[in-house]
C-alpha positions as a Markdown table, in Angstrom:
| # | Residue | x | y | z |
|---|---|---|---|---|
| 1 | Unk | -104.5 | 10.6 | -69.0 |
| 2 | Unk | -104.5 | 11.5 | -65.4 |
| 3 | Unk | -105.5 | 9.4 | -62.4 |
| 4 | Unk | -107.4 | 10.5 | -59.3 |
| 5 | Unk | -109.4 | 9.1 | -56.4 |
| 6 | Unk | -112.8 | 9.9 | -54.9 |
| 7 | Unk | -113.5 | 9.4 | -51.2 |
| 8 | Unk | -117.1 | 8.9 | -50.3 |
| 9 | Unk | -116.6 | 10.9 | -47.0 |
| 10 | Unk | -118.4 | 10.0 | -43.8 |
| 11 | Unk | -118.0 | 10.5 | -40.1 |
| 12 | Unk | -116.0 | 7.2 | -39.9 |
| 13 | Unk | -112.9 | 5.8 | -41.4 |
| 14 | Unk | -110.1 | 7.8 | -43.1 |
| 15 | Unk | -110.3 | 11.5 | -43.1 |
| 16 | Unk | -110.2 | 13.7 | -46.2 |
| 17 | Unk | -106.9 | 15.2 | -45.2 |
| 18 | Unk | -105.2 | 11.9 | -44.6 |
| 19 | Unk | -106.6 | 10.4 | -47.8 |
| 20 | Unk | -105.7 | 13.5 | -50.0 |
| 21 | Unk | -102.2 | 13.6 | -48.6 |
| 22 | Unk | -101.7 | 9.9 | -49.2 |
| 23 | Unk | -103.0 | 10.1 | -52.7 |
| 24 | Unk | -100.8 | 13.0 | -53.6 |
| 25 | Unk | -97.7 | 11.2 | -52.2 |
| 26 | Unk | -98.5 | 8.2 | -54.5 |
| 27 | Unk | -98.7 | 10.3 | -57.6 |
| 28 | Unk | -102.5 | 10.7 | -58.0 |
| 29 | Unk | -103.4 | 14.0 | -59.6 |
| 30 | Unk | -106.9 | 14.7 | -58.2 |
| 31 | Unk | -109.0 | 14.2 | -55.1 |
| 32 | Unk | -112.8 | 14.2 | -55.1 |
| 33 | Unk | -115.5 | 14.2 | -52.4 |
| 34 | Unk | -119.3 | 14.0 | -52.8 |
| 35 | Unk | -122.2 | 16.0 | -51.3 |
| 36 | Unk | -125.6 | 15.4 | -49.7 |
| 37 | Unk | -126.9 | 17.9 | -47.1 |
| 38 | Unk | -129.4 | 15.3 | -45.9 |
| 39 | Unk | -131.5 | 12.4 | -47.1 |
| 40 | Unk | -135.3 | 12.7 | -46.5 |
| 41 | Unk | -136.5 | 9.4 | -45.0 |
| 42 | Unk | -139.7 | 9.5 | -47.0 |
| 43 | Unk | -139.2 | 10.4 | -50.6 |
| 44 | Unk | -140.5 | 9.7 | -54.1 |
| 45 | Unk | -137.1 | 9.9 | -55.8 |
| 46 | Unk | -135.6 | 6.5 | -56.5 |
| 47 | Unk | -131.9 | 6.0 | -56.2 |
| 48 | Unk | -130.5 | 5.5 | -59.8 |
| 49 | Unk | -128.6 | 2.4 | -58.7 |
| 50 | Unk | -131.2 | 0.6 | -56.7 |
| 51 | Unk | -134.3 | 1.8 | -58.6 |
| 52 | Unk | -136.3 | 2.4 | -55.4 |
| 53 | Unk | -136.1 | 4.3 | -52.1 |
| 54 | Unk | -133.4 | 2.1 | -50.7 |
| 55 | Unk | -129.8 | 3.4 | -50.6 |
| 56 | Unk | -126.8 | 1.3 | -51.7 |
| 57 | Unk | -124.6 | 2.8 | -49.0 |
| 58 | Unk | -125.3 | 4.3 | -45.6 |
| 59 | Unk | -122.7 | 7.0 | -46.2 |
| 60 | Unk | -125.3 | 8.9 | -48.1 |
| 61 | Unk | -126.7 | 9.8 | -44.7 |
| 62 | Unk | -123.3 | 10.5 | -43.2 |
| 63 | Unk | -121.6 | 12.6 | -45.8 |
| 64 | Unk | -119.2 | 15.3 | -44.7 |
| 65 | Unk | -119.5 | 18.9 | -46.0 |
| 66 | Unk | -117.4 | 18.9 | -49.2 |
| 67 | Unk | -115.9 | 22.3 | -48.9 |
| 68 | Unk | -114.8 | 21.8 | -45.3 |
| 69 | Unk | -113.4 | 18.4 | -46.3 |
| 70 | Unk | -111.5 | 20.0 | -49.3 |
| 71 | Unk | -110.2 | 22.8 | -47.1 |
| 72 | Unk | -108.7 | 20.2 | -44.7 |
| 73 | Unk | -107.2 | 18.4 | -47.7 |
| 74 | Unk | -105.8 | 21.7 | -49.1 |
| 75 | Unk | -104.0 | 22.4 | -45.8 |
| 76 | Unk | -101.9 | 19.2 | -46.0 |
| 77 | Unk | -101.2 | 19.0 | -49.8 |
| 78 | Unk | -99.5 | 21.1 | -52.4 |
| 79 | Unk | -100.4 | 20.1 | -55.9 |
| 80 | Unk | -103.4 | 17.7 | -56.0 |
| 81 | Unk | -106.5 | 19.0 | -57.7 |
| 82 | Unk | -109.4 | 19.5 | -55.2 |
| 83 | Unk | -112.8 | 18.7 | -56.6 |
| 84 | Unk | -116.3 | 17.3 | -55.9 |
| 85 | Unk | -118.0 | 14.3 | -57.5 |
| 86 | Unk | -120.4 | 15.6 | -57.2 |
| 87 | Unk | -121.5 | 18.8 | -55.3 |
| 88 | Unk | -125.0 | 20.1 | -55.4 |
| 89 | Unk | -124.6 | 23.9 | -55.7 |
| 90 | Unk | -128.3 | 24.6 | -55.9 |
| 91 | Unk | -128.7 | 23.5 | -52.3 |
| 92 | Unk | -126.7 | 26.6 | -51.2 |
| 93 | Unk | -127.0 | 30.3 | -51.5 |
| 94 | Unk | -125.1 | 31.1 | -54.7 |
| 95 | Unk | -123.4 | 34.2 | -53.3 |
| 96 | Unk | -122.0 | 32.5 | -50.2 |
| 97 | Unk | -121.1 | 29.4 | -52.2 |
| 98 | Unk | -119.2 | 31.6 | -54.6 |
| 99 | Unk | -117.3 | 33.1 | -51.7 |
| 100 | Unk | -116.5 | 29.6 | -50.3 |
| 101 | Unk | -115.1 | 28.3 | -53.6 |
| 102 | Unk | -113.2 | 31.5 | -54.3 |
| 103 | Unk | -111.6 | 31.4 | -50.9 |
| 104 | Unk | -110.6 | 27.8 | -51.2 |
| 105 | Unk | -109.1 | 28.4 | -54.6 |
| 106 | Unk | -107.3 | 31.5 | -53.4 |
| 107 | Unk | -105.8 | 29.7 | -50.4 |
| 108 | Unk | -105.0 | 26.5 | -52.3 |
| 109 | Unk | -103.2 | 28.3 | -55.1 |
| 110 | Unk | -105.7 | 27.6 | -57.8 |
| 111 | Unk | -106.4 | 23.9 | -57.3 |
| 112 | Unk | -110.2 | 23.8 | -57.1 |
| 113 | Unk | -112.6 | 22.3 | -59.7 |
| 114 | Unk | -116.3 | 22.3 | -59.2 |
| 115 | Unk | -117.8 | 18.9 | -60.1 |
| 116 | Unk | -121.6 | 19.4 | -60.0 |
| 117 | Unk | -124.7 | 17.4 | -60.4 |
| 118 | Unk | -128.3 | 18.2 | -61.2 |
| 119 | Unk | -129.4 | 16.1 | -58.3 |
| 120 | Unk | -131.1 | 12.6 | -58.5 |
| 121 | Unk | -132.7 | 13.1 | -55.1 |
| 122 | Unk | -135.4 | 15.5 | -56.0 |
| 123 | Unk | -136.9 | 15.3 | -52.5 |
| 124 | Unk | -133.6 | 16.6 | -51.1 |
| 125 | Unk | -133.7 | 19.5 | -53.6 |
| 126 | Unk | -137.3 | 20.3 | -52.8 |
| 127 | Unk | -136.3 | 20.8 | -49.1 |
| 128 | Unk | -134.0 | 23.5 | -50.4 |
| 129 | Unk | -136.7 | 25.1 | -52.4 |
| 130 | Unk | -135.5 | 23.9 | -55.8 |
| 131 | Unk | -138.3 | 22.9 | -58.2 |
| 132 | Unk | -137.4 | 19.4 | -59.4 |
| 133 | Unk | -138.4 | 20.1 | -63.0 |
| 134 | Unk | -136.2 | 23.3 | -63.0 |
| 135 | Unk | -133.0 | 21.9 | -61.5 |
| 136 | Unk | -131.0 | 22.2 | -64.7 |
| 137 | Unk | -132.1 | 25.8 | -65.1 |
| 138 | Unk | -131.4 | 26.7 | -61.5 |
| 139 | Unk | -127.9 | 25.1 | -61.7 |
| 140 | Unk | -127.1 | 27.1 | -64.9 |
| 141 | Unk | -128.1 | 30.3 | -63.2 |
| 142 | Unk | -126.0 | 29.5 | -60.1 |
| 143 | Unk | -122.9 | 28.8 | -62.3 |
| 144 | Unk | -123.4 | 31.9 | -64.3 |
| 145 | Unk | -123.9 | 34.1 | -61.2 |
| 146 | Unk | -120.9 | 32.6 | -59.4 |
| 147 | Unk | -118.7 | 33.2 | -62.5 |
| 148 | Unk | -119.8 | 36.9 | -62.4 |
| 149 | Unk | -118.8 | 37.1 | -58.8 |
| 150 | Unk | -115.5 | 35.3 | -59.5 |
| 151 | Unk | -114.4 | 37.4 | -62.5 |
| 152 | Unk | -115.8 | 40.9 | -62.4 |
| 153 | Unk | -114.8 | 43.8 | -60.2 |
| 154 | Unk | -118.5 | 44.9 | -60.0 |
| 155 | Unk | -120.7 | 41.9 | -60.5 |
| 156 | Unk | -124.5 | 41.6 | -60.9 |
| 157 | Unk | -126.9 | 38.9 | -62.1 |
| 158 | Unk | -130.6 | 38.9 | -63.1 |
| 159 | Unk | -132.3 | 35.6 | -63.5 |
| 160 | Unk | -135.4 | 33.7 | -62.5 |
| 161 | Unk | -133.7 | 32.1 | -59.5 |
| 162 | Unk | -130.7 | 34.3 | -58.8 |
| 163 | Unk | -130.8 | 38.1 | -58.6 |
| 164 | Unk | -128.4 | 40.6 | -57.1 |
| 165 | Unk | -127.4 | 44.1 | -58.1 |
| 166 | Unk | -123.9 | 45.6 | -58.6 |
| 167 | Unk | -121.7 | 44.1 | -55.9 |
| 168 | Unk | -118.1 | 43.8 | -54.8 |
| 169 | Unk | -116.8 | 40.3 | -53.8 |
| 170 | Unk | -113.3 | 39.2 | -53.0 |
| 171 | Unk | -111.2 | 37.2 | -52.9 |
| 172 | Unk | -111.3 | 36.2 | -56.6 |
| 173 | Unk | -110.2 | 32.7 | -57.4 |
| 174 | Unk | -106.5 | 32.2 | -58.1 |
| 175 | Unk | -107.5 | 30.6 | -61.4 |
| 176 | Unk | -108.8 | 32.9 | -64.2 |
| 177 | Unk | -111.5 | 30.2 | -64.8 |
| 178 | Unk | -112.7 | 27.7 | -62.2 |
| 179 | Unk | -113.5 | 24.6 | -64.2 |
| 180 | Unk | -117.1 | 23.2 | -63.9 |
| 181 | Unk | -117.6 | 19.5 | -64.6 |
| 182 | Unk | -121.0 | 17.9 | -64.7 |
| 183 | Unk | -121.6 | 14.4 | -63.3 |
| 184 | Unk | -124.7 | 13.0 | -65.0 |
| 185 | Unk | -125.8 | 10.4 | -67.5 |
| 186 | Unk | -124.2 | 10.8 | -70.8 |
| 187 | Unk | -127.2 | 12.0 | -72.8 |
| 188 | Unk | -127.6 | 14.5 | -75.5 |
| 189 | Unk | -129.4 | 16.8 | -73.1 |
| 190 | Unk | -126.6 | 16.6 | -70.6 |
| 191 | Unk | -124.0 | 17.3 | -73.3 |
| 192 | Unk | -125.9 | 20.3 | -74.6 |
| 193 | Unk | -125.9 | 21.7 | -71.0 |
| 194 | Unk | -122.1 | 21.1 | -70.7 |
| 195 | Unk | -121.4 | 22.7 | -74.1 |
| 196 | Unk | -123.3 | 25.8 | -73.1 |
| 197 | Unk | -122.2 | 26.2 | -69.5 |
| 198 | Unk | -119.6 | 23.6 | -68.4 |
| 199 | Unk | -116.1 | 22.4 | -69.1 |
| 200 | Unk | -116.4 | 18.7 | -69.0 |
| 201 | Unk | -118.3 | 15.5 | -68.1 |
| 202 | Unk | -118.0 | 13.0 | -65.2 |
| 203 | Unk | -119.5 | 9.6 | -66.0 |
| 204 | Unk | -121.9 | 7.9 | -63.7 |
| 205 | Unk | -120.9 | 4.6 | -62.0 |
| 206 | Unk | -123.0 | 2.5 | -64.3 |
| 207 | Unk | -121.5 | 3.9 | -67.5 |
| 208 | Unk | -118.5 | 1.9 | -68.9 |
| 209 | Unk | -119.2 | 1.6 | -72.6 |
| 210 | Unk | -118.7 | 5.3 | -73.2 |
| 211 | Unk | -117.0 | 5.6 | -76.6 |
| 212 | Unk | -120.1 | 6.6 | -78.5 |
| 213 | Unk | -121.1 | 9.0 | -75.8 |
| 214 | Unk | -117.7 | 10.7 | -75.8 |
| 215 | Unk | -118.0 | 11.1 | -79.6 |
| 216 | Unk | -121.4 | 12.7 | -79.2 |
| 217 | Unk | -120.1 | 15.1 | -76.5 |
| 218 | Unk | -117.2 | 16.1 | -78.8 |
| 219 | Unk | -119.6 | 16.7 | -81.7 |
| 220 | Unk | -122.0 | 18.8 | -79.6 |
| 221 | Unk | -119.1 | 20.7 | -78.1 |
| 222 | Unk | -117.7 | 21.6 | -81.5 |
| 223 | Unk | -121.1 | 22.4 | -82.9 |
| 224 | Unk | -121.6 | 24.9 | -80.0 |
| 225 | Unk | -118.4 | 26.7 | -81.1 |
| 226 | Unk | -116.3 | 25.7 | -78.1 |
| 227 | Unk | -112.6 | 25.5 | -78.6 |
| 228 | Unk | -110.4 | 22.5 | -77.8 |
| 229 | Unk | -112.0 | 19.4 | -76.2 |
| 230 | Unk | -113.9 | 19.0 | -73.0 |
| 231 | Unk | -112.5 | 17.1 | -70.0 |
| 232 | Unk | -113.9 | 13.7 | -69.7 |
| 233 | Unk | -113.6 | 12.0 | -66.3 |
| 234 | Unk | -114.4 | 8.2 | -66.2 |
| 235 | Unk | -115.2 | 6.5 | -63.0 |
| 236 | Unk | -113.5 | 3.1 | -62.9 |
| 237 | Unk | -113.5 | 0.2 | -60.5 |
| 238 | Unk | -110.5 | -2.0 | -61.4 |
| 239 | Unk | -107.7 | -1.0 | -63.7 |
| 240 | Unk | -107.7 | -2.8 | -67.0 |
| 241 | Unk | -104.9 | -1.8 | -69.4 |
| 242 | Unk | -106.9 | -2.5 | -72.6 |
| 243 | Unk | -109.9 | -0.4 | -71.4 |
| 244 | Unk | -107.6 | 2.4 | -70.2 |
| 245 | Unk | -105.9 | 2.6 | -73.6 |
| 246 | Unk | -109.2 | 2.6 | -75.4 |
| 247 | Unk | -110.6 | 5.3 | -73.1 |
| 248 | Unk | -107.5 | 7.4 | -73.7 |
| 249 | Unk | -107.9 | 7.1 | -77.5 |
| 250 | Unk | -111.6 | 8.0 | -77.2 |
| 251 | Unk | -110.8 | 11.2 | -75.3 |
| 252 | Unk | -111.0 | 10.3 | -71.6 |
| 253 | Unk | -108.7 | 12.8 | -69.8 |
| 254 | Unk | -109.0 | 11.5 | -66.3 |
| 255 | Unk | -109.8 | 8.2 | -64.6 |
| 256 | Unk | -111.1 | 8.2 | -61.1 |
| 257 | Unk | -111.1 | 5.3 | -58.6 |
| 258 | Unk | -113.2 | 5.1 | -55.5 |
| 259 | Unk | -111.6 | 4.5 | -52.1 |
| 260 | Unk | -113.0 | 1.7 | -50.0 |
| 261 | Unk | -115.1 | 2.3 | -46.9 |
| 262 | Unk | -112.5 | 0.8 | -44.6 |
| 263 | Unk | -110.0 | 1.7 | -41.9 |
| 264 | Unk | -107.2 | 4.2 | -42.6 |
| 265 | Unk | -104.7 | 1.4 | -42.8 |
| 266 | Unk | -106.8 | -0.5 | -45.3 |
| 267 | Unk | -107.3 | 2.6 | -47.5 |
| 268 | Unk | -103.6 | 3.4 | -47.5 |
| 269 | Unk | -102.8 | -0.2 | -48.5 |
| 270 | Unk | -105.4 | 0.0 | -51.3 |
| 271 | Unk | -103.8 | 3.2 | -52.6 |
| 272 | Unk | -100.4 | 1.5 | -52.6 |
| 273 | Unk | -101.8 | -1.4 | -54.6 |
| 274 | Unk | -103.7 | 0.8 | -57.0 |
| 275 | Unk | -100.6 | 3.0 | -57.6 |
| 276 | Unk | -98.4 | 0.0 | -58.2 |
| 277 | Unk | -100.9 | -1.5 | -60.7 |
| 278 | Unk | -101.2 | 1.7 | -62.7 |
| 279 | Unk | -97.4 | 2.2 | -62.8 |
| 280 | Unk | -96.8 | -1.4 | -63.9 |
| 281 | Unk | -99.2 | -0.9 | -66.9 |
| 282 | Unk | -96.8 | 1.5 | -68.5 |
| 283 | Unk | -99.6 | 3.3 | -70.2 |
| 284 | Unk | -98.8 | 5.4 | -73.3 |
C-alpha cells in the first residue's frame, strides 16, 4: 500500500512545488491537487458536504490551475506521481487538454495520473456548456478521445460531444497508458463507469466504511472482463493502524492524506509528523 498527499491549492500558503518536493523527500509516493475553474455565486447545486450552497472552505474559490501546479511540482521532483484529486476534464477543450497532459507526462518521465470527477457543481459545468444530466457521457467521450490522441499516430473521434477527423498530435505521453482514476461516491453506477472506461476509484471524503464497496467494485470489474484489480485510493484523515491493515486486506492500493491550509513551515512540520507516524506503524 502506497501513501500520498493532496494539497488543496490556493493563492496563499505553501506552493505546489515546495509541497511536492517535501513530500517526495519524506517518502510519499504521490502528490495530488484539485480543480475548480470558478464557483458561480448563485447556483442550484448544493455542496455534497454542506448540503446547501455554502462552501466548507474558501479555497474552492481560490484554486490554482492543476496542470500548471503539477508542472511546477514536476520541475523540482524526480519520482513522485503527479495527479489530480480531482480534475474536471469536461471544463476544457479535449484536444488541448490531451496536449497538456501528454506534454506533462513526456517532460516528467511518465509520472502523470489523471484523477477525474463528474462534477458536483453542475452550475460550474453549465458555464462550460456541459449538460448536467450528460456529464458522465461527456467525460467518457473526453477520455476516449484523449486516449486516441495519446496512442495513435493518426487519431480521430466521432461522438455526441467530441468530434475531430484524422489528426496528428505529439508529444505522446511517456507512459503507454495514462491511468484514469474516478473520484466519486462508491455506487454501482460509478463502478460500472470505471470498469468500462477508467483504471481505479478515489473515495470521497465522507466514505470510510468502504469494504463492501471495494468488493462490489472488484466484482463489477471482473464481470466486465477487466484483468487484474483496479487501483483504489482511500482518502484518510488520521493514520490508524488497524484501519490501514483492514483497508490493505480489502484492496486499497493507496492512502491519501490532505495537507493543512497553513503556513509553509506548518505544512512541512505536518509532513514530518505524518511520515514518522506511518513509518512507526511498521505496516505489512
